[in-house]
N, C-alpha and C positions, 0 to 999 in steps of 0.2 A: 458665286452662283450666278449672278447677273451676267458676268463676263462670258461664262460658258453658254448661257442661253442667247446672249446677244451675238456671240461669235457664230453659233449654230444658225441663227437667222441670217447673218451676213453670208454664210457659206451657201445657203439656199438661194439668196438673191444673186450671187455670183454665178451659180450654176444656171439659174433661169436666164440671166443676161447672156451667158455663153451660149446657151441653147438657142436663144433668139438670134444671136449673131450668126451662128452656123446656118440657121434656117434662112436668114436674110441674105447672106452671101451666096448660098446655094440657089436661091430664087433669082438673084441678080444675074447669075451666070447661066440660068436656064437649065440647071441640072436636076435630075431626079435624085432621090435618096440612093437608088441603086447605082446611078452613074457616079455620084460622089464617092460612094463606097469603093467602086472599082478604081477610080482615079487616085484615091488615097490608100489603096491596098488595105482596106478595112472590110469587116463583115457588114452586110446590109443592116443587120440587127443593131450593130454598134451605132450606126448613124441614127436609126430610129430612137434608140435610148438617149443619145446625145440631144436630139431635137424634141424629146418628150416635153409636154407642158409642165410636168413636175419631174424634172430630171433627178435621178437618185444616184448617179454615178459621177465620179470625178475623173476627167480624162487624164491619162498619163501624158508625160511630156512627149513621148514618141508619137502618140496619137495627135497631139497638137501640131507637131512637126509634119506629120503626114498630111493632115488637113491643110496646113499652110501651103505645102507644096502643090496639093491638088487645086487649091484656089489661086496659086501663083502669087502669093503675098508673103511678107515676112510674118513669122509666128506672132510677133507683137500686135499685128493688125487684127488677129483673131480676138484679142482682148481689148480692142478699141470700142468700148461701150460706155 
């Protein structure tokens, strides 16, 4: 029981860190959410959900790859938090 609860908490932390990382990279590159969505070939709402203060979604690997290409960084750097 504790492992399941502990794991769920960790997942939330990772999502929040990923959300913060996307927001940070977007701000550093001077992009709006709409501009990032277009550069990554994603829906604007997807970027909003990824950057939410309490993100409830897990990005798919293809989404991570698209974001990395849009930021012109290796995918691993998206998880550099």
